[in-house]
N, C-alpha and C positions, 0 to 999 in steps of 0.2 A: 372580535379582534379590535384592539384598541389602536387608534391612529396616533402616531407620534407627531408632535408639532416640531417643525424645524425652524430655528431662528436663523434668518439670513441677514448678514450684515451687508448692506449695500451702501456704496458711497453716494453722496449727494449728486456727483457728476453723472453717475450711472442712471440715476432716476431722471435727471434732466434730459439726458441723451435718449433714454427709453421713451419718455413722454413725447418728445418732439418727433422721434422716429415713428411712434404709433400714430400720432395725429397726421403727420406728413404722409405716411403710408396710406392711410384711409383717404386723405385728400387726393393723393396721386392716383390711387386706384379708382376713385370716383370720377376723376377727370378722364382717366383712361377709358372707362366704360362709356362716358358721354361722348368723347371724341371718336371712339370706335363706332358708336352708334350713328353719329353724324356721317361717318364715312360709309359704313355698310348700307345704311338706308338711303344713301345718296342725297341727304339733306344739304351737305356741302359737296359740290362736285369734286371728284378726284382727278389728279394728274394722269394716272394710269387707270383706264377702265377696269372695274373689278373683274370682269370676265377675262381680261388679258393678264392679270397678275401671275397666275400659275405658270405661264410659259417662261417666266424669268426666274423661277425658284431654284433652278439647278445652277445658276450663275453665282460666281463670287461677287462680293460687294462692288468692286471696281467695275467689273463687266456689266453688272446690273445697272449701275448708275450711268455708264456710258450708253448702254442700250436704251434705257428709258429716256435719256436726254435726246438721243438720236430719233427715237420713235415718237415721243410725246412732248417733251419739254422745250426742245429747240433752243436751249441756252447756249451762250458762247462756249461755256465749259460745263462738264457734268457737275452736278451739285455735290461738292466735296466739303468736308468739315462742317462749318456752321452755316453754309449756304442754305440749308433747309429752312432757316428762319425766314428767308425771302419767299418761301413757298407755303407759308402757313394758311393761306387762303384756299389751299387744296386739301380735301378731306384726308387723303392718305398721308400727307406730310403733317397735318395737324396732330396726328397721333404721337409724333415725335415730341411734342411739347410735354405731354404727360410723362413720357418715358424719361425725358431729360430732368423733369421735376423729381422723379423718383431717384434718378442717378445722383442728383445734386443734394439729396437729403442728408447724406453723410457730412458734407461740408457744413450745412446749416447746424447739424447736431454738434459738430466740433466747435463751431463758433460760439454756440450757446454755453459750452462748459468752460471756456477760457476764463470768464470773470470769476467763477467759483474756484478754479485752480489758482488764479492770482491772489484771490482773497485769502486762501489757505497758505499762501507763499510756497506753493508746490511748483517751483520754477522749472524743474526738469520736465515734468509732465506738461506744463504750459508751453514750453519751448517745443517739445515733441508734437504737441497738438497743432501749434502754429506751423511747424515744418510740414506736417501731414496735410494741412489745409493748402499750403503753398504748392506742394507736389500735386495734389488733386486738381487745383485750379490750373496749374501749368499744363497738366496732362489734358484736361478738358478743353483748354484753349487751343491745343495743337502745338504749343511752343515746345513742350517736353514730349518727345517721341522716343519710345524704346521699342526695338524690334520692328516688325512689319517690313514693308518694302520701300 
């Protein structure tokens, strides 16, 4: 049986996006493995003892945060939004760093293709890309909230 070769036309922007996505995914995954290892093996102490974590699994996010704040963190308010950044010294919260890196990767990929789109004078796609970046940044910041409670 003879294999057919398929010629695929890919745009320069797709290659840029894919290359950054691939490298970022591996970097984020590597960081996730390291931070999870630091947490699981107790190298960096956690806010919630590992043996206690499963008792909170049945709770929704808000109830979970309120409960762990009451039981372990003793902050003035439960850690909502970006407050987890203040808890990076705790192994269980350190994992969020890798997760947020992976989540923010799309923004980085979009930023990288804008110069190529502008160079090609592809204004419509450049504006859509900029709008997408703005929406993602606003959503991540907590300024743009859709749905929820």
